[in-house]
C-alpha positions as CSV (number, residue, x, y, z in Angstrom):
1,X,4.8,39.0,130.4
2,X,4.6,43.1,130.2
3,X,2.3,44.9,128.0
4,X,5.0,45.7,125.2
5,X,6.0,42.0,124.9
6,X,3.1,41.1,124.8
7,X,2.0,43.1,121.9
8,X,5.1,42.0,120.0
9,X,4.1,38.6,120.3
10,X,0.9,39.0,119.1
11,X,2.2,41.0,116.4
12,X,4.4,38.4,115.4
13,X,2.2,35.3,115.2
14,X,0.0,37.6,113.5
15,X,2.6,38.1,110.2
16,X,3.4,34.6,110.6
17,X,-0.4,33.4,110.4
18,X,-0.7,35.5,108.0
19,X,1.5,34.9,105.6
20,X,1.3,31.1,106.4
21,X,-2.5,32.0,104.8
22,X,-1.4,34.2,102.0
23,X,0.7,30.9,100.8
24,X,-2.0,28.2,101.4
25,X,-5.4,29.6,101.3
26,X,-5.4,33.3,99.2
27,X,-2.8,36.0,98.8
28,X,-5.6,38.0,100.1
29,X,-4.2,37.4,103.7
30,X,-0.8,39.7,102.7
31,X,-3.4,42.5,103.5
32,X,-3.4,41.4,106.9
33,X,0.6,41.4,107.3
34,X,0.3,45.2,106.0
35,X,-2.2,46.0,108.4
36,X,-0.1,44.6,111.4
37,X,3.2,46.4,110.3
38,X,0.9,49.5,109.8
39,X,-0.7,49.5,112.8
40,X,3.0,48.9,114.4
41,X,4.6,51.9,112.7
42,X,1.5,54.2,114.2
43,X,2.1,52.7,117.7
44,X,5.6,53.9,117.4
45,X,4.7,57.4,116.3
46,X,1.4,57.8,118.8
47,X,2.1,55.7,121.4
48,X,-1.7,54.5,121.0
49,X,-2.1,50.4,120.4
50,X,-5.5,49.0,120.3
51,X,-3.8,45.5,121.7
52,X,-2.0,47.0,124.4
53,X,-5.6,48.5,126.1
54,X,-6.6,44.7,125.5
55,X,-3.3,43.6,127.8
56,X,-3.4,45.7,130.3
57,X,-7.1,45.1,131.1
58,X,-6.2,41.1,131.0
59,X,-3.8,41.9,133.9
60,X,-0.5,42.4,131.9
61,X,2.4,44.1,134.0
62,X,3.1,48.1,132.3
63,X,5.8,48.2,130.2
64,X,8.2,50.7,128.9
65,X,6.3,51.7,125.7
66,X,2.8,51.5,126.7
67,X,2.2,52.1,129.8
């Protein structure tokens, strides 16, 4: 799996988890959804993503977006 795909999978997973937690636990969990979205927007503009650095260290292959 490439770093790009791992980052997208993590972001999608976090959005789904935070939406479920927001629905069943507390609506404040929706702030996590907003944070994930803002982080994706920031990464698309700057090319910097903390999750990409972690996946690189874990041994994922470099991708196109996060080399």
